N, C-alpha and C positions, 0 to 999 in steps of 0.2 A: 288615072290621068292626073297630071300636075300642071299647075299654072306658073308661068314665069312672065312677069309684066314689067316693062320699062315705061314709066309714066311721068308726067309733069303736072298733073292735075291734083291738087290737094284733097278735094272732096272724094275723089276715087281712092286715093291713098287711105284715108281714114275709114272708108267703107270696107276696104279689103283687109285692114288690120283687125286682129282678134287677140284677146288676152292670152290665148293658148300658144301664140307664137312669140317670137323674140324680135324686138325692134332695136336697131342701132342707127345712130345719126352722127353727123359731124357738120359743122359750119364751114363752108368753102368760099364764102364771100360775104360782103356786107349783108345781103338779104337772102343769099342762096344756102339751102340746106340739102345735104345728100343723106338719103335714108335707105336702109335695107331692112325689109321685114321678111322673116323666114318662119315657116311652119312646116309641118309634115307634108302638106300638099300644095304649098305655094311659096313663091319667092317674088317679092315686089321690090323694084329699085325705083326710087324717086329722086329727082334732082330738080329743084326749083324753089320758088318763093312760097312762104307760109305767112299767114297773118300772125299778129302778136299773140292772139288767143290760141292759135294752132301750135305755135312754138311752145307756149306754156304747157299745153296738153302733151306735146311730144316729150318735153324735158321731164315731165312727171311720170311718164310711162315707158320711156326708152332708155337705152344705155348709150352714153356718149363715148365715141371711139375716135382714134386718130386717123384710121385708114379703113376704107371699105373697098373691096374688090369683088366683082361678080364674074365667075367663070361659067359662062353659059354652056360651053361644050362638055365640061365635067359635071355640071350641075352643083357647083360649090359656091357658097357665100363665104368670103374670107374677110375677117376683121382684125384690126390691131388696136389695142387699147393704149 
């Protein structure tokens, strides 16, 4: 069984992320961040606000990209750097 989650709660995002997965992010507004986390058994899509501390953590552990797409039907996370 696999998990696909579309969320906007930062606490849940950081609880679902694990160092064995890959995390990609991009800033889409003044305070809005779009994030895709992907591992062998879960994909998490987040779009929302993060605190300054959460942004620092994200930037230290994730890859910055230009574009994020989630194809729920095909089960594919697409990124462009």
